[in-house]
C-alpha positions in Angstrom: -2.8 -21.5 -31.4 -4.5 -18.9 -28.7 -2.9 -15.2 -29.4 -3.1 -12.2 -27.5 -2.3 -8.8 -29.2 -2.0 -6.1 -26.8 -2.4 -3.0 -28.8 -5.0 -2.5 -31.7 -3.2 0.6 -33.3 -1.7 0.2 -37.2 0.3 -2.9 -36.2 -1.6 -4.6 -33.8 -5.0 -5.0 -35.3 -3.7 -5.7 -39.0 -1.5 -8.5 -37.4 -4.0 -9.6 -35.2 -6.6 -10.0 -37.9 -4.4 -11.6 -40.1 -3.6 -13.8 -37.6 -6.9 -14.7 -37.3 -7.5 -15.1 -40.6 -4.6 -18.1 -40.6 -7.0 -19.8 -38.3 -5.5 -19.0 -34.9 -7.6 -17.7 -32.3 -6.7 -13.9 -31.4 -8.0 -11.6 -28.6 -6.9 -7.9 -29.4 -7.1 -6.1 -26.1 -6.8 -2.4 -25.8 -7.2 -0.1 -22.8 -9.3 2.4 -25.1 -12.7 1.4 -24.3 -14.0 3.8 -27.2 -11.9 2.0 -29.6 -12.9 -1.7 -28.6 -16.7 -0.5 -28.7 -16.1 0.9 -32.5 -14.1 -2.2 -33.5 -17.1 -4.6 -31.8 -19.5 -2.4 -34.3 -17.1 -3.3 -37.3 -15.8 0.6 -37.3 -12.0 0.9 -37.9 -10.2 3.5 -35.8 -7.7 3.3 -39.1 -7.9 3.1 -42.9 -6.5 0.4 -44.3 -7.8 -1.3 -47.6 -9.6 -4.5 -47.1 -8.9 -4.4 -43.3 -13.0 -4.0 -42.4 -14.1 -6.8 -44.4 -10.8 -9.3 -42.7 -12.3 -8.1 -39.5 -15.8 -8.6 -39.9 -15.1 -12.3 -41.4 -12.7 -13.6 -38.5 -15.1 -11.7 -36.2 -18.3 -14.1 -37.6 -16.1 -17.3 -37.5 -15.3 -16.6 -33.9 -11.2 -16.3 -34.4 -11.0 -12.9 -33.7 -12.6 -10.8 -30.5 -11.7 -7.7 -28.9 -11.5 -6.5 -25.2 -10.6 -3.8 -22.9 -9.8 -6.7 -20.4 -6.5 -8.6 -20.3 -8.0 -11.9 -19.1 -6.8 -14.0 -22.3 -3.4 -13.3 -21.3 -3.7 -16.3 -18.7 -4.6 -18.8 -21.5 -2.6 -17.5 -24.4 0.2 -19.3 -26.0 1.7 -16.5 -27.5 1.4 -12.4 -26.3 2.2 -9.7 -28.6 3.1 -6.6 -27.7 2.2 -4.0 -30.3 1.5 -0.8 -28.5 3.0 2.4 -29.7 6.5 3.7 -29.1 6.6 7.2 -30.0 9.7 9.6 -30.0 10.3 10.7 -26.7 10.1 14.6 -26.0 13.3 16.0 -25.3 15.9 13.5 -26.7 14.5 11.8 -29.6 14.8 8.2 -28.0 11.6 5.6 -28.3 9.5 6.1 -25.6 9.0 2.5 -24.3 6.8 3.7 -21.1 3.7 1.6 -22.9 5.8 -1.4 -23.5 7.2 -1.6 -19.8 3.6 -1.0 -18.6 2.4 -3.9 -20.7 5.2 -6.5 -19.9 4.5 -5.9 -15.9 1.0 -6.4 -16.5 1.6 -9.7 -18.6 4.2 -11.0 -16.0 0.7 -10.8 -13.5 -1.3 -12.9 -15.5 1.0 -15.4 -17.5 0.2 -19.2 -16.6 1.8 -21.8 -18.2 4.7 -21.7 -20.9 3.9 -18.3 -23.0 6.0 -16.6 -25.6 6.0 -12.8 -25.1 6.9 -11.4 -28.4 8.0 -7.3 -28.9 5.8 -6.5 -32.3 6.7 -2.8 -31.5 9.4 -1.2 -33.0 11.9 -1.1 -30.1 15.6 -0.4 -29.6 18.2 -2.9 -29.0 18.1 -4.6 -25.8 14.3 -3.7 -25.0 13.8 -7.3 -25.1 16.2 -8.0 -22.2 14.1 -5.2 -20.2 10.9 -6.8 -21.0 12.3 -10.0 -20.0 13.8 -8.5 -16.5 10.3 -6.8 -15.7 8.2 -9.9 -16.6 10.7 -12.0 -14.1 10.6 -9.6 -11.2 7.0 -9.6 -11.1 6.9 -13.5 -11.9 10.0 -15.2 -10.7 8.7 -18.4 -11.0 6.6 -18.1 -14.7 7.7 -20.1 -17.4 8.3 -17.9 -20.3 10.4 -16.7 -23.2 10.5 -13.3 -24.7 11.4 -12.9 -28.8 11.2 -10.2 -31.1 9.2 -10.7 -34.4 9.6 -6.9 -36.1 6.9 -6.0 -38.6 7.3 -4.8 -42.0 4.3 -3.6 -43.0 3.6 -0.9 -45.9 0.5 1.4 -44.8 -1.8 1.0 -47.6 -0.9 -2.8 -48.4 -0.3 -4.2 -45.0 -2.4 -7.2 -45.5 -0.9 -8.2 -48.6 2.5 -7.6 -46.8 1.7 -9.5 -44.0 0.3 -12.6 -45.9 2.8 -12.6 -48.7 5.8 -11.1 -46.7 9.4 -11.0 -48.1 10.4 -12.5 -45.2 9.8 -13.3 -41.3 12.5 -11.9 -39.0 12.4 -14.2 -35.6 14.6 -13.1 -32.9 14.5 -16.0 -30.0 16.9 -16.9 -27.8 15.7 -20.6 -26.9 14.5 -23.2 -29.4 11.6 -23.7 -27.6 10.4 -20.4 -28.5 11.6 -20.2 -31.8 9.5 -23.5 -32.3 6.7 -21.8 -31.3 6.6 -19.0 -33.6 7.6 -21.2 -36.7 4.0 -22.9 -35.6 2.7 -19.9 -35.6 4.0 -18.5 -39.4 3.0 -22.1 -40.5 0.5 -20.9 -42.7 3.4 -19.0 -44.8 5.4 -22.1 -45.6 3.0 -22.9 -48.6 4.6 -19.5 -49.9 8.1 -20.5 -48.9 8.7 -17.1 -47.1 12.0 -17.3 -45.7 12.3 -17.1 -41.8 15.0 -15.6 -40.7 16.0 -16.9 -37.0 18.0 -14.8 -35.3 19.0 -13.5 -31.5 16.6 -11.2 -29.9 19.1 -8.0 -30.3 19.7 -8.8 -34.0 15.9 -8.8 -34.7 15.4 -5.5 -32.8 18.2 -3.8 -34.9 17.1 -5.7 -38.1 13.7 -3.2 -38.1 15.6 -0.1 -37.6 18.1 -0.9 -40.1 15.6 -1.6 -42.7 13.6 1.6 -42.1 16.9 3.6 -42.3 18.1 2.1 -45.6 14.8 2.8 -47.2 14.8 6.4 -45.6 18.0 6.8 -46.9 17.1 5.9 -50.7 14.9 8.4 -50.8 16.9 11.1 -49.3 19.0 10.2 -51.8 17.1 10.2 -54.6 15.9 13.8 -53.9 19.4 14.9 -53.3 19.5 13.7 -57.0 16.5 15.6 -58.1 17.9 18.9 -56.7 21.1 18.0 -58.7 19.0 17.2 -61.7 17.3 20.4 -61.3 20.4 22.6 -61.6 22.1 20.4 -64.3 19.1 19.7 -66.7 18.9 16.0 -66.3 15.9 14.0 -65.4 15.4 12.3 -61.9 13.3 9.8 -63.3 15.4 8.6 -66.0 18.2 8.8 -63.5 16.3 6.5 -61.3 15.3 4.1 -63.5 18.9 3.9 -65.1 20.2 2.9 -61.6 17.1 0.9 -60.3 17.6 -1.5 -63.1 21.0 -2.5 -61.2 19.7 -5.5 -59.2 22.0 -4.2 -56.6 20.3 -1.1 -56.1 16.6 -1.8 -57.1 14.0 0.7 -58.3 11.9 0.8 -55.2 11.8 3.9 -53.2 13.6 6.0 -55.8 11.0 8.2 -56.7 11.6 11.7 -56.2 9.2 14.2 -54.1 8.6 16.0 -50.8 10.5 14.0 -48.3 9.4 10.8 -46.2 7.2 10.8 -43.3 4.5 8.2 -41.9 4.8 6.7 -38.3 7.8 4.7 -39.1 10.5 6.4 -41.0 11.1 9.5 -39.0 11.0 8.1 -35.5 12.7 5.0 -36.3 15.8 7.2 -38.1 15.8 9.3 -35.2 15.5 6.5 -32.6 18.6 4.6 -34.2 20.6 8.0 -34.5 20.1 8.5 -30.6 20.9 4.8 -29.7 24.1 4.8 -31.9 25.3 8.1 -30.5 24.4 6.8 -26.8 26.7 3.7 -27.4 29.2 5.9 -29.0 28.9 4.1 -32.0 27.1 7.3 -34.4 25.5 6.4 -37.9 26.4 9.5 -39.5 24.8 8.2 -42.8 21.5 8.2 -40.8 22.2 11.5 -39.2 22.5 13.3 -42.7 19.3 11.8 -44.0 17.2 12.9 -40.9 18.9 16.2 -41.9 18.3 16.2 -45.7 14.8 15.3 -44.9 14.0 18.2 -42.6 15.7 20.3 -45.3 13.6 18.7 -48.0 10.1 19.4 -46.5 10.9 23.0 -45.9 12.0 23.8 -49.3 9.1 22.3 -51.1 6.8 25.2 -49.9 9.8 27.5 -51.5 9.4 25.4 -54.6 5.8 26.6 -54.7 6.8 30.3 -54.0 8.9 30.4 -56.8 6.7 28.8 -59.2 4.5 31.5 -58.6 6.7 34.0 -59.5 8.1 34.8 -56.0 5.1 35.4 -54.0 2.1 33.5 -53.0 0.6 36.7 -51.0 -3.3 36.8 -51.7 -3.1 34.1 -54.0 -5.5 30.7 -53.2 -3.5 27.4 -53.7 -5.6 24.3 -54.1 -3.4 21.6 -52.2 -4.2 18.1 -53.4 -3.4 15.2 -50.7 -2.5 15.7 -47.2 -1.6 12.1 -45.8 2.2 11.0 -46.0 1.5 8.3 -48.5 -1.8 7.2 -50.4 -4.0 4.4 -49.2 -4.1 5.9 -45.7 -5.4 8.2 -43.3 -1.9 8.8 -41.5 -0.8 12.0 -41.2 2.2 11.6 -38.8 5.1 13.6 -40.0 3.4 14.0 -43.5 5.1 16.5 -45.7 1.7 18.8 -45.8 2.2 19.6 -42.0 5.3 21.7 -42.7 4.3 22.9 -46.7 1.0 24.1 -46.0 1.7 26.1 -42.9 4.7 27.4 -44.6 2.3 28.5 -47.4 -0.2 30.3 -45.3 2.5 32.2 -43.2 4.0 33.5 -46.6 0.2 34.8 -47.4 -1.8 32.1 -49.2 -5.0 30.8 -48.4 -5.2 27.4 -49.1 -8.0 25.1 -49.8 -7.0 21.8 -49.6 -8.8 18.0 -50.0 -7.5 14.3 -49.4 -9.6 11.5 -49.9 -9.0 9.7 -46.5 -7.4 12.3 -44.1 -9.5 14.8 -44.0 -10.4 14.3 -40.4 -6.7 13.7 -39.2 -5.7 16.6 -40.9 -8.2 18.9 -39.3 -6.6 17.9 -36.1 -3.2 19.3 -37.3 -3.4 21.9 -39.7 -4.9 25.4 -39.2 -6.0 28.3 -41.4 -7.0 25.9 -44.1 -10.1 25.4 -46.0 -10.9 22.0 -46.1 -13.0 20.8 -49.6 -15.6 18.2 -50.1 -13.9 16.8 -53.3 -10.9 17.4 -55.6 -13.1 19.4 -58.0 -14.3 21.8 -54.9 -10.8 22.1 -53.9 -9.6 23.6 -57.8 -12.5 25.8 -57.6 -11.5 29.3 -57.6 -8.0 28.7 -57.0 -5.0 30.5 -58.6 -2.5 27.5 -58.9 -2.7 23.6 -57.7 -0.2 21.7 -55.7 -0.1 17.9 -55.9 1.5 16.8 -52.2 0.2 13.0 -52.4 -0.2 10.8 -55.2 -3.6 9.7 -54.6 -4.7 7.3 -57.8 -7.8 9.9 -58.3 -5.1 12.7 -58.8 -3.8 10.8 -61.7 -6.9 11.2 -64.2 -8.0 14.9 -64.1 -8.9 16.5 -67.1 -6.2 18.6 -67.4 -7.7 21.1 -70.0 -10.7 21.8 -67.4 -8.0 22.2 -64.7 -5.9 25.0 -66.9 -9.3 26.7 -67.5 -10.1 26.8 -64.1 -7.0 28.2 -62.5 -6.6 31.7 -62.7 -2.8 31.2 -62.9 -3.2 27.9 -65.0 -0.4 26.9 -62.9 0.5 23.4 -61.6 3.0 22.3 -59.0 3.4 18.7 -59.2 5.6 17.5 -56.3 5.0 13.9 -57.1 5.9 13.8 -60.7 2.6 12.3 -61.5 2.2 13.8 -64.9 4.5 14.7 -68.0 5.1 18.4 -68.7 4.2 17.5 -72.7 0.5 16.5 -71.4 0.1 19.3 -68.8 1.4 22.0 -71.3 -0.9 20.7 -74.0 -3.7 21.5 -71.9 -2.6 24.8 -71.3 -0.9 24.5 -67.7 2.2 26.1 -66.6 3.9 22.7 -65.2 6.5 22.7 -62.5 7.5 19.1 -61.0 10.5 17.7 -59.2 13.9 17.2 -60.5 12.8 17.4 -64.5 14.0 20.6 -65.9 11.7 23.1 -67.7 11.4 22.4 -71.3 14.0 24.2 -73.1 16.3 24.7 -70.2 18.4 21.6 -70.5 20.8 23.8 -73.1 21.1 26.6 -71.1 21.7 24.3 -68.0 24.1 22.2 -69.8 26.0 25.5 -71.3 26.2 26.5 -67.7 27.7 23.4 -66.9 30.3 23.7 -69.4 31.2 26.7 -68.4 31.7 26.0 -64.7 33.7 23.3 -66.2 35.9 25.4 -68.3 36.3 27.9 -65.3 37.6 24.8 -63.1 39.9 23.7 -65.8 41.4 27.2 -66.1 41.6 27.5 -62.3 43.6 24.2 -62.3 45.9 25.0 -65.2 46.7 28.4 -63.5 47.9 26.5 -60.6 
């Protein structure tokens, strides 16, 4: 099939390359001439494992091309809208400016029956507006508008596209549905479920999925805080509940809060849409507030671990991106934690395997180190903010000898207290109480319980 992908951001580029690898003829279009020129040279605008190889293979095979001109729309069977929908300033709604502009341009170019598909994450009802825009520009055109939300994890996007849990297709006609089933036919070999729904259901499904996953993260982070107080271990709690098939173990890793291009933006957009139609999603509202509070609290964790002050101390921050295997800095916890440490008087040296260039655009008053060992050199203490694999194999004894305060604050729980303390480190993690604290905390809880029971008896 002839496919056009409008937008070469994360979703558009990964989806376009994967469709080409399925055997379709794909043209990726973007108005950014510099980005297109780089793509034609094989230079990727984002870091995603394996994407450069996939693009190169399909360009050489003649199935994938890039352009700043939208002429390929004229001959396309399917046109995807994969443009950005950032949070709109002032009110938190998704900004659909790029979606609507692309729809108007498509309307002027389509010839013959075309399925226009929103791949971008958009609020419920956006497809209706896209259809109205195209119909207004081309009243006689033969087309359908569908929704096909993406469910790609940064760092594992190619695998997610080719071996997805499901494909959600929102179409209003059988003809459009048939075209999209044909487009995804290669996945039938994997018996991938195709969830065929109406357009509005598909649009809401994407937001609901991200909101639910964000809720799991916020939930386990609050449980981690409770574990710190009562002397329980959040990792063991997560395992205990995650083995329940109704809950599942994914997204139950305590840490400094969620970030990235999806969860913060999509939870906020869902909340705004719900309030707009007078059907508030109070759980999602609470998740947003909880996550914002979580990020801010992480700097306080570091300060407390350092004895109540970091003024004049050099802190080595390991990891800046919101998660490993990406260079994405959008809404990363580091954007809150690092400035807070600087404001508290610390000198921060930071390193990230892939996110340094992006981080430099957003974080000021920080020294960026060329490697993890260089980052640790001369530091008083270290903080792990992102769980990159290369941070999991440190020689902790060497780290302890190099850090002046011999303090490691592990906000991702990638080490154990025993191994850190054997190496000579003072170790602070998330939701895992200090060694020996369980008894005293347990006694404290018992005292509180007795006090409560006493009050009840007195009443």
